[in-house]
C-alpha positions as CSV (number, residue, x, y, z in Angstrom):
1,M,66.5,-3.7,-269.6
2,A,68.0,-2.4,-266.3
3,S,65.4,0.1,-265.7
4,K,62.7,-2.5,-265.9
5,A,64.5,-4.8,-263.7
6,A,64.5,-2.4,-260.7
7,P,60.7,-2.5,-260.3
8,S,60.8,-6.2,-260.5
9,C,63.4,-6.3,-257.6
10,R,61.4,-3.9,-255.4
11,L,58.4,-6.2,-255.8
12,V,60.4,-9.2,-254.8
13,F,61.7,-7.2,-251.8
14,C,58.2,-6.4,-250.7
15,L,57.2,-10.0,-251.0
16,L,60.2,-11.1,-248.9
17,I,59.4,-8.6,-246.3
18,S,55.9,-9.8,-246.0
19,A,56.9,-13.4,-246.0
20,A,59.9,-13.3,-243.7
21,V,60.2,-16.1,-241.2
22,L,62.4,-17.0,-238.3
23,R,65.3,-19.1,-239.3
24,P,65.9,-22.4,-237.6
25,G,68.2,-22.2,-234.6
26,L,67.2,-18.7,-233.4
27,G,64.9,-19.1,-230.3
28,W,63.5,-16.6,-227.9
29,Y,65.9,-14.2,-226.4
30,T,65.1,-12.1,-223.3
31,V,66.7,-8.9,-222.2
32,N,66.1,-7.8,-218.6
33,S,66.4,-4.1,-217.8
34,A,65.8,-2.0,-214.7
35,Y,63.3,0.8,-214.9
36,G,65.0,4.0,-216.2
37,D,68.1,2.2,-217.5
38,T,69.0,1.8,-221.2
39,I,67.8,-1.4,-222.9
40,I,70.4,-2.9,-225.2
41,M,69.3,-5.5,-227.7
42,P,71.9,-7.0,-230.0
43,C,70.8,-8.3,-233.4
44,R,71.5,-12.0,-233.1
45,V,71.9,-12.6,-236.9
46,D,75.2,-12.8,-238.6
47,V,75.5,-9.9,-241.1
48,P,75.4,-11.5,-244.7
49,Q,77.8,-10.4,-247.4
50,N,75.1,-9.1,-249.7
51,L,73.2,-7.1,-247.0
52,M,71.1,-4.3,-248.3
53,F,69.8,-2.9,-245.0
54,G,68.6,-3.7,-241.6
55,K,65.5,-2.8,-239.7
56,W,64.0,-3.1,-236.2
57,K,60.3,-3.5,-235.4
58,Y,58.1,-4.4,-232.5
59,E,54.9,-6.3,-232.5
60,K,51.6,-5.1,-231.2
61,P,49.4,-7.3,-229.0
62,D,47.4,-8.2,-232.2
63,G,50.6,-9.2,-234.0
64,S,50.8,-6.3,-236.4
65,P,54.4,-4.8,-236.8
66,V,55.5,-1.3,-236.0
67,F,58.9,-0.3,-237.7
68,I,61.0,2.0,-235.6
69,A,64.5,2.0,-237.1
70,F,66.3,1.6,-240.5
71,R,69.9,1.5,-241.4
72,S,71.3,1.1,-245.0
73,S,74.4,-1.0,-245.5
74,T,75.7,1.1,-248.3
75,K,74.9,4.7,-247.4
76,K,75.6,4.1,-243.7
77,S,72.6,6.3,-242.9
78,V,70.1,5.7,-240.0
79,Q,66.5,6.5,-240.1
80,Y,64.0,6.3,-237.2
81,D,60.4,6.0,-237.8
82,D,57.9,8.4,-236.5
83,V,56.8,6.5,-233.4
84,P,56.0,9.0,-230.6
85,E,56.8,6.8,-227.6
86,Y,60.3,6.2,-228.9
87,K,61.1,9.7,-230.1
88,D,64.7,10.6,-229.1
89,R,65.1,7.3,-227.3
90,L,66.5,5.0,-230.0
91,N,70.1,4.4,-231.1
92,L,71.0,1.8,-233.9
93,S,74.7,1.0,-234.1
94,E,76.6,-0.2,-237.1
95,N,76.3,-3.9,-236.0
96,Y,72.6,-3.3,-235.8
97,T,72.4,-3.3,-232.0
98,L,69.4,-1.3,-230.9
99,S,69.5,0.7,-227.7
100,I,66.4,2.2,-226.0
101,S,67.1,4.8,-223.3
102,N,65.0,5.5,-220.1
103,A,63.4,2.1,-220.0
104,K,59.6,2.1,-219.3
105,I,57.1,-0.5,-218.4
106,S,55.6,0.0,-221.9
107,D,58.8,-1.2,-223.4
108,E,57.9,-4.7,-222.4
109,K,57.4,-6.0,-226.0
110,R,58.6,-8.4,-228.6
111,F,61.2,-6.7,-230.7
112,V,62.5,-8.1,-234.0
113,C,65.8,-7.4,-235.8
114,M,65.5,-7.8,-239.7
115,L,68.5,-8.0,-242.0
116,V,67.5,-7.9,-245.7
117,T,69.4,-9.1,-248.8
118,E,68.2,-9.3,-252.4
119,D,67.3,-12.9,-251.9
120,D,66.1,-13.2,-248.4
121,V,65.1,-11.7,-245.1
122,F,66.7,-12.7,-241.7
123,E,64.9,-12.1,-238.4
124,A,65.9,-12.4,-234.8
125,P,63.3,-11.7,-232.1
126,T,64.1,-10.3,-228.6
127,V,61.7,-10.1,-225.6
128,V,62.2,-7.2,-223.3
129,K,61.4,-7.4,-219.6
130,V,61.5,-4.3,-217.4
131,F,61.8,-4.4,-213.6
132,K,61.2,-1.6,-211.0
133,Q,62.4,-1.9,-207.4
134,P,59.6,-0.8,-205.0
135,S,60.2,1.8,-202.4
136,K,61.2,0.8,-198.9
137,P,58.1,-0.5,-197.1
138,E,56.8,1.8,-194.4
139,I,54.3,1.2,-191.6
140,V,51.7,3.9,-191.7
141,S,48.4,4.6,-190.0
142,K,49.8,3.2,-186.8
143,A,47.5,2.7,-183.9
144,P,48.4,5.0,-181.0
145,F,48.0,2.1,-178.6
146,L,46.9,-1.5,-178.5
147,E,44.7,-3.1,-175.9
148,T,45.2,-6.6,-174.6
149,D,42.6,-9.2,-175.6
150,K,41.1,-6.9,-178.3
151,L,41.5,-7.3,-182.0
152,K,42.6,-3.9,-183.3
153,K,44.1,-2.5,-186.4
154,L,47.8,-2.2,-185.8
155,G,48.7,-0.3,-189.0
156,E,49.3,-0.6,-192.7
157,C,52.5,-1.6,-194.6
158,I,52.8,0.2,-197.9
159,S,55.4,-0.1,-200.7
160,K,55.1,2.0,-203.8
161,D,56.3,2.1,-207.5
162,S,57.0,-1.6,-208.0
163,Y,57.0,-3.6,-211.2
164,P,56.0,-6.3,-211.3
165,D,54.0,-6.2,-208.1
166,G,55.5,-7.6,-205.0
167,N,54.3,-9.4,-201.9
168,I,54.2,-8.0,-198.3
169,T,54.9,-10.0,-195.1
170,W,54.4,-9.0,-191.5
171,Y,56.8,-9.9,-188.6
172,R,56.6,-9.8,-184.8
173,N,60.0,-9.8,-183.2
174,G,61.6,-11.1,-186.4
175,K,59.1,-14.0,-186.8
176,V,56.6,-14.1,-189.7
177,L,53.0,-13.5,-188.7
178,Q,50.5,-15.9,-190.2
179,P,46.8,-15.2,-190.3
180,L,45.0,-16.6,-187.3
181,E,41.3,-16.4,-186.8
182,G,40.4,-13.9,-184.2
183,A,44.0,-12.9,-183.5
184,V,45.8,-12.1,-186.7
185,V,44.0,-10.6,-189.8
186,I,46.0,-9.6,-192.8
187,I,44.4,-7.9,-195.8
188,F,46.6,-7.4,-198.9
189,R,45.8,-4.9,-201.8
190,K,47.6,-3.7,-204.9
191,Q,47.0,-0.9,-207.3
192,M,48.6,0.0,-210.6
193,D,49.1,3.6,-211.8
194,S,47.5,3.9,-215.2
195,V,50.2,6.2,-216.5
196,T,53.4,4.7,-215.1
197,Q,52.0,1.1,-214.9
198,L,53.8,0.8,-211.5
199,Y,52.2,-1.0,-208.6
200,T,51.5,0.2,-205.0
201,M,51.1,-2.7,-202.5
202,T,49.3,-2.2,-199.2
203,S,48.9,-4.7,-196.4
204,S,46.8,-3.9,-193.3
205,L,47.3,-5.9,-190.0
206,E,44.7,-6.4,-187.3
207,Y,46.2,-7.9,-184.2
208,K,45.0,-9.1,-180.8
209,T,47.8,-8.2,-178.4
210,T,48.9,-9.5,-175.0
211,K,51.2,-8.3,-172.3
212,A,53.9,-10.3,-174.0
213,D,53.9,-7.8,-176.8
214,I,55.2,-5.0,-174.5
215,Q,58.3,-3.5,-176.2
216,M,58.0,-6.1,-178.9
217,P,59.0,-4.8,-182.4
218,F,56.8,-5.2,-185.5
219,T,58.2,-4.9,-189.0
220,C,57.1,-5.7,-192.6
221,S,58.9,-6.5,-195.8
222,V,58.2,-6.4,-199.5
223,T,59.5,-9.2,-201.8
224,Y,59.8,-8.4,-205.5
225,Y,61.6,-9.7,-208.6
226,G,64.4,-7.7,-210.2
227,P,66.7,-8.2,-213.2
228,S,68.9,-10.5,-211.0
229,G,66.1,-12.4,-209.3
230,Q,64.1,-12.2,-206.1
231,K,64.9,-9.6,-203.5
232,T,63.4,-8.5,-200.1
233,V,63.4,-5.0,-198.5
234,Y,62.5,-4.5,-194.8
235,S,60.7,-1.6,-193.1
236,E,61.9,0.2,-189.9
237,Q,60.8,-1.4,-186.6
238,A,57.6,-0.1,-184.9
239,V,57.0,-0.5,-181.2
240,F,53.4,0.0,-179.9
241,D,52.1,1.2,-176.5
242,I,50.2,-1.8,-175.0
243,Y,47.3,-0.9,-172.8
244,Y,46.3,-3.5,-170.1
245,P,44.1,-3.3,-167.0
246,T,45.4,-3.0,-163.5
247,E,45.9,-6.3,-161.8
248,Q,47.5,-5.1,-158.5
249,V,47.4,-2.0,-156.3
250,T,50.2,-0.9,-154.1
251,I,50.4,1.9,-151.5
252,Q,53.5,4.0,-150.6
253,V,54.0,6.2,-147.6
254,L,56.2,9.2,-147.9
255,P,58.4,9.9,-146.1
256,S,59.4,6.4,-145.0
257,K,56.8,4.9,-142.6
258,N,59.6,4.0,-140.1
259,A,60.4,7.7,-139.5
260,I,57.1,9.5,-139.1
261,K,56.8,11.7,-136.1
262,E,54.2,14.1,-134.7
263,G,54.0,17.3,-136.7
264,D,55.1,15.6,-140.0
265,N,53.1,15.6,-143.2
266,I,52.2,12.2,-144.6
267,T,51.7,11.6,-148.3
268,L,50.0,8.4,-149.3
269,K,50.6,7.3,-152.9
270,C,48.5,4.7,-154.6
271,L,49.8,2.9,-157.7
272,G,48.2,0.5,-160.1
273,N,50.3,-1.8,-162.4
274,G,48.0,-1.2,-165.4
275,N,48.8,0.8,-168.5
276,P,47.9,3.5,-168.5
277,P,47.9,3.6,-164.7
278,P,44.7,4.6,-162.9
279,E,44.3,8.3,-162.3
280,E,41.9,8.1,-159.3
281,F,41.7,6.0,-156.2
282,L,39.8,5.7,-153.0
283,F,41.8,6.3,-149.8
284,Y,40.6,4.8,-146.5
285,L,41.8,6.3,-143.2
286,P,41.9,4.5,-139.9
287,G,38.4,4.2,-138.4
288,Q,36.7,5.6,-141.6
289,P,34.7,3.0,-143.6
290,E,34.1,5.4,-146.5
291,G,36.9,6.0,-148.9
292,I,38.0,9.5,-149.9
293,R,38.2,9.9,-153.7
294,S,41.4,11.5,-154.8
295,S,44.2,11.4,-157.4
296,N,47.0,8.9,-156.9
297,T,48.2,10.9,-153.8
298,Y,46.6,12.0,-150.6
299,T,48.3,14.1,-148.0
300,L,47.7,14.5,-144.2
301,T,49.3,17.5,-142.6
302,D,50.6,17.9,-139.0
303,V,49.8,14.4,-137.9
304,K,49.3,13.4,-134.3
305,R,49.9,10.2,-132.4
306,N,46.3,9.2,-132.8
307,A,46.9,9.0,-136.6
308,T,48.7,5.6,-136.0
309,G,46.8,2.8,-137.8
310,D,46.2,1.0,-141.1
311,Y,45.8,3.1,-144.3
312,K,44.3,1.6,-147.4
313,C,43.6,2.5,-151.0
314,S,41.7,0.8,-153.8
315,L,40.5,1.3,-157.4
316,V,37.4,3.5,-157.8
317,D,35.6,1.0,-160.0
318,K,37.0,-2.2,-158.3
319,K,37.0,-1.7,-154.6
320,S,38.1,-5.3,-154.0
321,M,41.5,-4.6,-155.4
322,I,43.0,-2.9,-152.3
323,A,46.3,-2.3,-150.7
324,S,47.2,-1.3,-147.1
325,A,50.1,0.0,-145.0
326,A,50.5,0.2,-141.3
327,I,51.7,3.6,-140.1
328,T,53.1,4.5,-136.7
329,V,53.3,8.2,-135.7
330,H,56.2,8.3,-133.3
331,Y,55.9,10.7,-130.3
332,L,58.2,11.7,-127.4
333,D,57.1,13.5,-124.2
334,L,59.4,14.8,-121.5
335,S,58.4,16.2,-118.1
336,L,61.1,17.6,-115.8
337,N,60.1,18.4,-112.2
338,P,61.1,20.9,-111.1
339,S,62.1,22.9,-114.1
340,G,63.1,26.4,-114.9
341,E,64.9,28.4,-112.2
342,V,64.7,27.0,-108.7
343,T,66.2,28.6,-105.6
344,K,66.9,26.5,-102.6
345,Q,68.7,26.9,-99.3
346,I,71.9,25.0,-98.5
347,G,71.1,21.7,-96.8
348,D,67.7,21.4,-98.2
349,A,66.5,18.3,-100.0
350,L,65.4,18.5,-103.7
351,P,63.9,15.5,-105.5
352,V,64.3,15.8,-109.2
353,S,62.5,13.6,-111.8
354,C,62.6,13.4,-115.6
355,T,59.6,11.5,-116.9
356,I,59.7,10.1,-120.4
357,S,56.7,8.9,-122.5
358,A,57.5,7.7,-126.0
359,S,56.3,5.4,-128.8
360,R,59.6,3.4,-128.4
361,N,62.4,3.1,-125.9
362,A,64.1,6.4,-125.6
363,T,67.6,7.3,-124.5
364,V,68.0,9.8,-121.6
365,V,71.1,11.9,-121.0
366,W,71.7,14.3,-118.1
367,M,74.0,17.3,-118.5
368,K,75.3,19.8,-115.9
369,D,76.8,23.0,-117.3
370,N,77.3,21.2,-120.7
371,V,79.1,18.2,-119.0
372,K,77.5,14.8,-119.2
373,L,76.5,13.2,-115.9
374,R,76.9,9.6,-115.2
375,S,73.5,9.3,-113.5
376,S,70.5,11.4,-112.8
377,P,70.9,14.0,-110.1
378,S,69.5,13.5,-106.6
379,F,69.9,15.9,-103.7
380,S,69.2,14.9,-100.2
381,S,71.2,17.8,-98.8
382,L,72.1,20.6,-101.1
383,H,75.6,22.0,-101.3
384,Y,76.8,25.1,-103.0
385,Q,78.6,23.0,-105.6
386,D,75.2,21.5,-106.6
387,A,74.2,24.8,-108.1
388,G,74.2,24.9,-111.9
389,N,72.3,24.5,-115.1
390,Y,70.9,20.9,-115.5
391,V,69.5,19.6,-118.7
392,C,67.5,16.4,-119.2
393,E,67.6,15.4,-122.9
394,T,65.9,12.4,-124.6
395,A,65.7,11.1,-128.1
396,L,64.4,8.3,-130.3
397,Q,67.5,7.1,-132.3
398,E,65.4,5.5,-135.0
399,V,63.5,8.7,-135.8
400,E,65.5,11.5,-137.1
401,G,64.9,14.8,-135.5
402,L,62.7,13.5,-132.6
403,K,64.3,14.7,-129.4
404,K,63.2,16.7,-126.4
405,R,65.0,18.6,-123.6
406,E,64.1,20.6,-120.6
407,S,66.4,22.5,-118.2
408,L,66.6,23.2,-114.5
409,T,68.6,26.1,-113.2
410,L,69.4,25.4,-109.6
411,I,70.4,28.2,-107.3
412,V,71.7,27.2,-103.8
413,E,71.6,30.1,-101.3
414,G,73.1,30.3,-97.9
415,K,73.7,32.8,-95.1
416,P,77.4,33.7,-94.7
417,Q,79.4,31.4,-92.5
418,I,82.8,32.5,-91.2
419,K,85.8,30.7,-89.9
420,M,89.0,32.6,-89.0
421,T,92.5,31.1,-88.8
422,K,95.9,32.5,-88.0
423,K,99.5,31.4,-88.7
424,T,102.8,32.8,-87.7
425,D,105.4,33.1,-90.5
426,P,108.5,30.8,-90.0
427,S,110.6,34.0,-89.7
428,G,108.6,35.1,-86.7
429,L,108.2,38.6,-88.2
430,S,104.6,38.4,-89.3
431,K,101.3,36.6,-88.9
432,T,98.8,35.7,-91.6
433,I,95.1,36.0,-90.6
434,I,92.6,34.3,-92.9
435,C,88.8,34.8,-93.0
436,H,87.1,31.8,-94.7
437,V,83.6,32.6,-95.9
438,E,80.9,30.4,-97.2
439,G,77.6,31.7,-98.6
440,F,75.5,32.6,-101.7
441,P,75.0,35.1,-103.1
442,K,78.7,35.9,-102.7
443,P,79.2,37.7,-99.4
444,A,81.3,40.9,-99.2
445,I,84.2,40.7,-96.7
446,Q,85.4,43.6,-94.5
447,W,88.3,43.6,-91.9
448,T,88.4,45.8,-88.8
449,I,90.9,46.1,-85.8
450,T,89.5,46.5,-82.3
451,G,90.3,49.9,-80.9
452,S,91.1,51.7,-84.0
453,G,88.0,50.6,-86.0
454,S,89.9,51.1,-89.2
455,V,89.1,48.9,-92.3
456,I,92.1,47.1,-93.8
457,N,91.9,47.4,-97.6
458,Q,95.2,45.6,-98.3
459,A,93.4,42.2,-98.0
460,K,94.0,39.6,-100.7
461,E,91.0,37.5,-101.8
462,S,90.9,34.0,-103.4
463,P,88.6,33.1,-106.3
464,Y,84.9,32.4,-105.4
465,I,84.3,28.7,-106.1
466,N,81.3,26.7,-105.1
467,G,80.1,29.3,-102.6
468,R,83.5,29.6,-100.9
469,Y,86.4,32.0,-100.8
470,Y,88.7,33.6,-98.3
471,S,90.3,36.9,-97.6
472,K,93.7,37.1,-95.8
473,I,95.9,39.9,-94.4
474,I,99.5,39.8,-93.1
475,I,100.2,41.9,-89.9
476,S,103.0,42.4,-87.5
477,P,101.3,43.5,-84.2
478,E,103.5,45.0,-81.5
479,E,100.7,44.3,-79.0
480,N,97.7,42.1,-78.6
481,V,94.9,43.0,-81.0
482,T,91.5,41.7,-82.0
483,L,90.7,41.3,-85.8
484,T,87.1,41.2,-86.9
485,C,85.9,39.7,-90.2
486,T,82.4,40.8,-91.4
487,A,80.7,38.9,-94.2
488,E,77.4,40.1,-95.7
489,N,75.1,39.1,-98.5
490,Q,71.4,39.7,-99.3
491,L,70.4,37.1,-96.7
492,E,72.3,38.1,-93.6
493,R,75.3,39.9,-92.0
494,T,77.7,37.7,-90.1
495,V,80.6,38.8,-87.8
496,N,83.4,36.8,-86.3
497,S,86.5,38.0,-84.3
498,L,89.9,36.5,-83.6
499,N,92.4,37.6,-80.8
500,V,96.0,37.8,-82.1
501,S,98.9,38.1,-79.7
502,A,101.8,40.5,-80.2
503,I,104.5,39.2,-82.5
504,S,106.8,38.8,-79.6
505,I,104.5,36.3,-77.8
506,P,104.4,32.8,-79.2
507,E,101.0,31.2,-79.7
508,H,99.3,28.1,-81.2
509,D,98.6,28.4,-84.9
510,E,95.2,27.3,-86.2
511,A,95.1,25.0,-89.3
512,D,93.9,26.4,-92.6
513,E,90.6,25.4,-94.1
514,I,91.1,22.8,-96.8
515,S,89.6,23.8,-100.2
516,D,87.5,21.5,-102.3
517,E,90.3,21.1,-104.8
518,N,92.7,20.2,-102.0
519,K,90.2,17.8,-100.5
520,E,90.0,15.9,-103.8
521,K,93.9,15.8,-103.9
522,V,93.9,14.5,-100.3
523,N,91.3,11.9,-101.1
524,D,93.3,10.7,-104.1
525,Q,96.5,10.5,-101.9
526,A,94.6,8.6,-99.3
527,K,93.3,6.1,-101.9
528,L,96.9,5.7,-103.1
529,I,98.2,5.1,-99.6
530,V,95.4,2.6,-98.8
531,G,96.3,0.7,-102.0
532,I,100.0,0.6,-101.1
533,V,99.2,-0.7,-97.5
534,V,96.9,-3.4,-98.8
535,G,99.6,-4.5,-101.3
536,L,102.2,-4.7,-98.5
537,L,99.9,-6.7,-96.3
538,L,99.2,-9.2,-99.0
539,A,103.0,-9.5,-99.7
540,A,103.6,-10.0,-95.9
541,L,100.9,-12.7,-95.8
542,V,102.5,-14.6,-98.7
543,A,106.0,-14.2,-97.1
544,G,104.6,-15.5,-93.7
545,V,103.1,-18.6,-95.3
546,V,106.4,-19.3,-97.1
547,Y,108.4,-18.8,-93.9
548,W,106.0,-21.1,-91.9
549,L,106.5,-23.9,-94.4
550,Y,110.2,-23.4,-94.3
551,M,110.3,-23.5,-90.5
552,K,108.2,-26.6,-90.4
553,K,110.7,-28.5,-92.5
554,S,113.7,-27.3,-90.5
555,K,112.2,-27.9,-87.0
556,T,114.9,-30.2,-85.7
557,A,117.7,-28.0,-86.9
558,S,116.1,-25.1,-85.1
559,K,116.1,-26.9,-81.7
560,H,119.9,-27.3,-81.9
561,V,120.4,-23.8,-82.8
562,N,118.3,-22.6,-79.9
563,K,120.3,-24.7,-77.5
564,D,123.5,-23.1,-78.7
565,L,122.1,-19.7,-78.5
566,G,121.0,-20.4,-74.9
567,N,124.6,-21.3,-73.9
568,M,125.9,-18.2,-75.6
569,E,123.4,-16.1,-73.6
570,E,124.5,-17.5,-70.3
571,N,128.1,-16.8,-71.1
572,K,127.2,-13.3,-72.0
573,K,125.4,-12.8,-68.6
574,L,128.4,-14.1,-66.7
575,E,130.7,-11.7,-68.5
576,E,128.5,-8.8,-67.6
577,N,128.5,-9.8,-63.9
578,N,132.2,-9.9,-63.9
579,H,132.4,-6.4,-65.3
580,K,130.1,-5.1,-62.7
581,T,132.2,-6.7,-59.9
582,E,135.4,-5.1,-61.2
583,A,133.7,-1.8,-61.4
């Protein structure tokens, strides 16, 4: 009987399997899994006491089942069906939880857990959803530049390997760009890989730019759904070079137009405010109606004063857009008359003029032997001290390096002039004879004594200053002698003599010649004395006024005093007469 019952049970099992239905209370159950992760599907049926085995299957689109895993409750053995796409990916635990490793898009199916007893079949379906995060969006095929007021393709935003497909959004400076006819055109495309079933999303943007888009960042994002809900990933920022036409032209003058002088090089630089800036311009020089075509710079070398004027530049294709700059080429002329080396005779007149011609008021400085003079020199009667090196120097303070100077080397010549003096020493034992000489070139001095004709070489000479110097000797003559002083230069030979008495005979001394230095000291002393005298006179005047006021107030008292004084004077005269009589 038992052996016959077995086939009967297998037949019942087969009928149950084919007629299994979902039990009340077990609804749809969804498992979300990330692409590549392990899908874990618990069997949501309580294991019955008389369980024979459990099985997992999935349903094809047409509803037919495909069994993939089997586990016996008694033998504790697990068997996996020969399904190629799940080979080595399945794991069925003791509690009949099915795990599928390396989740794929093709795993999105309806799976069913089946627990079978001798009497019944229990089923619990599970729906699997697989999600794949797309790659970070990237802006590709970027335009090298954008032009204002022109609709031009800015670039494409691409995001790859997404499941399900996502949506791409464009942003300008963080704000969403919406399609706008003639200004913003967005074209979205998606493509699925037939093998991986993953999506690639692409969005192209055509954009009409303005100058307000300069340095403005553009970005894009992809929004997708994952196991935990909706997410958004943003691209890196992209900044585009904006081309726009020139609206204004400016001209620069190098170096600074306030400091250009004759001989300088001038560089004119023309600039347009467009992007990219213009590469060629027309330059207009003063008095030339036709422009000179050049790059953005034009150089004039070694400019002269006649280069002063208005300089202009314009666009080559738009001559009305023009800029100008006024340039002054500064100049400075100096004429010194006379100049160079000039030789004059003492006492001559010499007019000197330093004439300045300049683009601005210039400063003039006179120097003599490197010492600044208070005023320009003027010679109505030349002296030896007027000789020297004169320099007239002028400059324009506002223009660096613009200065001129000319020099006059004045030579004052004169024939030798002699004056002799003598002076007896206070001791009375010697006499000093001095020969004062004036002349230029420096005269040579010789001494001789009448009778002997001998030259006295023991003479002592002073320094030669301003055409003057002296030679002196000290003698003690026992008899009257005559000393002769001879002064000679290239102009003339001059002789002068002086009679000198014997040392025993007293004679009148002649005063020494006062030197220029001593003259200045004397003049200073004279000025001091005059100042003191004037001060004393003023003090006396004040004292006199005070005294007069005082005397006016005490007039009455003064009369009495005078009367008394008169009596005293009479008494004094009487006493004197008495003395005379007694005598």
